[in-house]
Each structure stands twice: as structure tokens, then as C-alpha cells.
C-alpha positions as CSV (number, residue, x, y, z in Angstrom):
1,M,-100.3,-33.6,-38.3
2,F,-97.2,-33.8,-40.1
3,G,-95.5,-32.6,-36.7
4,V,-97.2,-35.7,-35.0
5,P,-94.7,-38.2,-37.5
6,V,-91.6,-36.2,-37.1
7,G,-92.1,-36.0,-33.1
8,L,-92.3,-40.3,-33.4
9,R,-89.8,-40.7,-35.4
10,S,-87.3,-38.6,-33.6
11,R,-88.7,-40.4,-30.1
12,A,-88.3,-43.7,-31.8
13,L,-84.4,-42.9,-33.1
14,A,-83.5,-41.4,-29.8
15,I,-84.7,-44.8,-27.9
16,A,-83.7,-46.8,-30.7
17,F,-79.9,-44.6,-30.0
18,A,-79.9,-44.7,-26.3
19,L,-80.5,-48.8,-26.5
20,A,-77.9,-49.2,-28.9
21,I,-75.5,-47.2,-27.0
22,G,-76.7,-49.3,-23.9
23,L,-76.3,-53.0,-25.5
24,A,-72.8,-51.7,-26.8
25,A,-71.7,-51.0,-23.2
26,L,-72.6,-54.1,-22.3
27,A,-71.2,-55.7,-24.8
28,A,-67.8,-54.1,-24.6
29,P,-65.3,-56.1,-22.6
30,A,-64.6,-54.6,-19.0
31,A,-61.0,-53.2,-18.4
32,T,-59.1,-55.5,-16.7
33,P,-58.1,-54.4,-13.2
34,V,-54.5,-54.6,-12.1
35,S,-53.5,-57.6,-10.7
36,A,-54.5,-58.2,-7.2
37,V,-51.2,-60.3,-6.2
38,E,-49.0,-58.9,-4.0
39,A,-45.5,-58.7,-4.4
40,T,-42.9,-60.9,-2.3
41,D,-41.3,-59.5,0.5
42,L,-39.2,-61.1,3.4
43,E,-38.7,-59.0,5.9
44,M,-36.3,-58.5,9.6
45,H,-37.6,-57.8,12.7
46,A,-34.6,-58.2,14.7
47,T,-33.9,-54.0,15.5
48,A,-33.5,-53.3,18.8
49,T,-31.2,-52.3,21.9
50,Y,-31.1,-54.2,25.2
51,T,-29.3,-53.7,28.9
52,L,-28.9,-57.0,30.8
53,S,-26.7,-58.3,33.1
54,V,-23.8,-60.6,32.5
55,N,-25.7,-62.6,35.0
56,S,-28.8,-62.7,33.6
57,V,-30.2,-66.3,33.1
58,N,-32.7,-64.6,30.3
59,K,-29.9,-63.5,27.7
60,L,-31.3,-64.5,24.0
61,H,-31.2,-62.6,20.6
62,R,-34.8,-62.9,18.9
63,M,-35.3,-62.6,15.4
64,I,-39.1,-62.4,13.5
65,V,-38.8,-62.9,9.6
66,D,-41.9,-62.6,8.0
67,L,-43.1,-63.3,4.5
68,H,-45.6,-60.8,2.6
69,G,-47.0,-61.1,-0.6
70,D,-48.7,-64.6,-2.4
71,A,-45.7,-66.5,-3.2
72,T,-44.7,-70.1,-1.5
73,L,-40.9,-70.3,-1.5
74,P,-39.5,-73.9,-1.6
75,A,-37.9,-75.8,0.7
76,N,-33.9,-74.6,1.0
77,S,-35.0,-71.5,-0.4
78,V,-34.7,-69.1,2.4
79,V,-31.6,-68.5,4.4
80,V,-31.3,-66.6,7.8
81,T,-28.1,-65.4,9.4
82,A,-26.9,-63.8,12.7
83,S,-23.2,-62.4,13.5
84,F,-22.0,-62.4,16.5
85,P,-19.6,-60.0,17.7
86,P,-16.4,-60.9,19.9
87,G,-17.6,-61.2,23.0
88,I,-21.1,-62.2,22.6
89,R,-21.8,-65.9,21.1
90,P,-24.8,-68.3,20.6
91,V,-26.0,-71.0,22.5
92,G,-27.1,-73.4,20.0
93,S,-28.3,-75.8,22.4
94,S,-30.9,-73.4,23.4
95,F,-32.1,-72.5,20.1
96,Q,-35.8,-72.2,19.3
97,V,-38.2,-71.5,16.2
98,S,-41.8,-70.8,17.1
99,N,-45.0,-69.5,15.4
100,T,-44.5,-71.1,12.2
101,L,-45.6,-74.1,9.9
102,T,-42.4,-73.8,8.3
103,T,-39.5,-76.3,9.6
104,W,-35.6,-74.7,9.8
105,S,-32.1,-76.4,10.0
106,C,-29.7,-74.5,12.1
107,T,-26.0,-74.6,12.3
108,F,-23.9,-72.4,15.1
109,S,-20.3,-71.3,15.0
110,T,-18.9,-69.4,17.7
111,A,-19.7,-66.3,15.7
112,S,-22.5,-67.1,13.7
113,M,-25.5,-68.7,13.4
114,V,-27.3,-69.8,9.5
115,C,-30.9,-71.4,9.3
116,R,-32.2,-72.4,6.3
117,N,-36.0,-73.7,5.6
118,T,-36.0,-77.6,5.3
119,S,-40.3,-76.9,4.3
120,P,-42.1,-74.8,1.9
121,F,-42.4,-71.6,3.9
122,V,-45.9,-70.2,2.9
123,A,-46.5,-66.4,3.4
124,H,-49.2,-65.5,6.0
125,T,-49.5,-68.9,8.0
126,G,-47.0,-67.2,10.4
127,A,-43.9,-65.2,11.1
128,P,-41.1,-67.7,12.2
129,Y,-40.0,-66.3,15.5
130,F,-36.4,-67.1,16.3
131,R,-34.3,-67.5,19.9
132,V,-31.3,-68.2,20.6
133,G,-29.5,-68.3,24.2
134,L,-26.1,-65.6,24.2
135,A,-23.4,-66.2,26.5
136,V,-20.9,-63.6,27.4
137,S,-17.4,-63.8,28.5
138,G,-18.1,-60.0,30.8
139,P,-19.0,-56.9,30.6
140,V,-19.2,-56.1,27.0
141,T,-20.9,-54.1,24.1
142,G,-21.8,-54.8,20.8
143,N,-24.3,-55.8,17.8
144,V,-26.0,-58.4,16.3
145,V,-26.5,-58.4,13.1
146,S,-29.6,-60.7,11.7
147,T,-30.4,-61.2,8.1
148,V,-32.8,-62.7,5.8
149,D,-32.1,-63.8,2.3
150,P,-28.3,-62.3,3.0
151,F,-27.2,-63.8,-0.9
152,G,-30.4,-62.1,-2.6
153,T,-31.3,-65.2,-4.2
154,V,-35.1,-64.9,-3.6
155,H,-36.5,-61.6,-5.5
156,E,-38.2,-59.3,-3.3
157,S,-40.1,-56.4,-3.9
158,N,-37.8,-54.4,-1.1
159,E,-34.3,-55.4,-0.6
160,G,-33.7,-52.6,2.0
161,N,-36.1,-54.6,4.9
162,N,-33.7,-58.0,4.9
163,T,-31.0,-57.1,8.1
164,G,-32.1,-55.7,11.8
165,V,-29.7,-54.5,13.6
166,T,-29.5,-55.5,17.9
167,T,-27.3,-54.2,20.1
168,Y,-26.6,-55.4,23.5
169,H,-25.2,-54.0,26.7
170,F,-23.7,-56.4,29.0
171,T,-23.1,-55.1,32.7
């Protein structure tokens, strides 16, 4: 008879111990997961090579600027530039930007284009697709260098994807 009370007592202690461990696990704060916030990153898509006729009517330089992450960049904080080589110049009157809720203001010279966002640039709302006509003086080969955030004013997770080079061969 002595073994029965000890067995019941051991069983009761085992249950109490398991219950205490289970309750402690429920009461312990859960581990905080690593933040799911995606880092801000501007990205320029303008790397290509084209061979076009000097007489082509569809001479366009194209750039796509993408914003990754969870940030909204305020108006006038994003700069997009394109530098044009001798013999290839932008035609500002044929400039267009589409696929975006963000508005842009651009200025043009014979060798460059500079655009700024005039409204907030919100990630995941469309990557602005910039198009500007090109005027060429004759057969020429040159590189157009397109850059987003050329002065590094936006803190980004990857500064290495802010420039694209498009090579044009006009024959």
C-alpha cells in the first residue's frame, strides 16, 4: 500500500510540473521578429544598346526609376538626370513620363536633362517611365548616362544601382 500513495504523489507532481512549464511558456513574451520593413532603395533601369537610323522617327531615350521599400519620399527629394554626349541631344518638347502617381518637373539643355518629383514618391505605386526624344546631328555613337539620386541625398540600402548607361549607334 505504501507504493500507491508514492505513485499518486509522483504522478501529481509530474502533472503539476508539466502544468507549471506550460503556463510559464504561455506567460513568457514571444520573441520579437526582425522588422519586416523593407529598406529604401531607388533603382535606375536604363542600360541598353540600340542601333537606330539617323532618319528614324522613333528616336527616344527611355528610363525607368523604381522605388523599393516602405518609404514615401517627399516632394523635391528625388532627382533624375541624364547626360547626353556630343551629337546626341534631348528634345524637351517631346518629353513624357507615365506609369506613376508622382508628378515630375524637368529642365533640359543640349547635353542634359534634370527632373525632380513635385509630389511624394510612394513605393509600389508604379515605376515612373521617362521618355525623351533625341535629336542627332548625323551618324554618331555615344553613351547616355542616366542617374537617380546623383548627389546621394536619399539614404538607400544599395547605392550601386542608381545609374544606367544606354549606348546609341545612329547610322
